[in-house]
C-alpha positions, -999 to +999 in steps of 0.1 A: -698+564+296-661+571+294-639+541+284-606+537+303-580+519+282-556+498+301-526+476+293-520+446+316-490+422+318-493+385+321-458+382+334-446+346+334-416+328+348-411+291+356-448+282+350-461+310+373-477+344+368-469+376+387-499+391+404-501+424+424-524+435+452-540+469+448-531+495+475-557+508+500-575+539+489-577+531+451-605+517+430-609+480+439-584+483+468-572+450+482-581+431+450-553+412+431-546+420+395-523+415+366-500+445+368-503+474+343-522+506+340-540+533+321-527+543+286-517+579+282-527+600+252-506+591+221-490+561+238-491+526+223-504+498+245-469+482+244-452+514+255-479+519+282-472+484+295-435+489+296-438+522+314-464+509+339-444+478+348-413+498+353-432+523+375-451+497+395-425+469+398-391+483+387-387+458+358-381+459+321-399+433+300-392+415+267-415+420+237-451+419+249-473+395+229-510+403+226-532+378+244-568+390+248-588+422+250-616+424+276-642+451+279-660+453+312-686+477+325-685+487+361-712+510+376-688+540+376-668+533+344-661+510+315-626+495+311-610+480+281-582+458+292-555+448+267-536+418+281-501+409+269-479+379+277-444+390+287-414+381+308-390+401+328-359+410+308-341+431+335-347+439+372-362+421+401-399+426+406-406+447+437-440+461+450-434+498+444-469+509+434-488+480+448-493+465+483-477+432+475-468+408+447-468+370+443-459+344+417-487+319+414-495+289+392-525+292+369-545+267+390-539+289+421-554+321+406-590+314+417-579+315+454-573+352+450-599+380+448-596+396+414-618+423+398-647+409+378-631+420+345-602+396+351-623+364+355-623+356+317-585+359+317-581+336+347-603+310+331-584+313+298-550+310+315-562+278+333-574+263+300-541+272+283-521+256+311-487+268+320-470+297+301 
C-alpha cells in the first residue's frame, strides 16, 4: 500500500494550538486537524510545512521543531505524519484552504472530531501541557 508522507504544524500561541476543519468533498471532510499537507518529491518536511501553511493559512512560521512521527493505516491508504511545533512569524492566520480555524487549549482538543491518526498527538499534547 502506498504511503503518503505529510508534514503537520502544531502551531502554538498563548497556550493554544491552531486547528483547522477540513473542507467538504475531501478525505475526512468535516474533521479537525493540525494544518499541513503532503510532501512533494524532493521537498524537505520543513519546506513542505512552510509551503503548506502559507497556502492554507497565509502565514509564515518560525523554525519548525520536530515533535513526533505517526504512521497510521486507513483502509484506502497509509499516512506517515511528521508533526512539528512552530509559531507564526508573519501574517494573520486565515482559513484559505480549510473550512474554518480555531485556537484551542490542549485540554479542549478532545471536544473536536479529529482523524484517528491524530489521537496519539492529542494525548501527547495534553500530557505535555501548554506549549
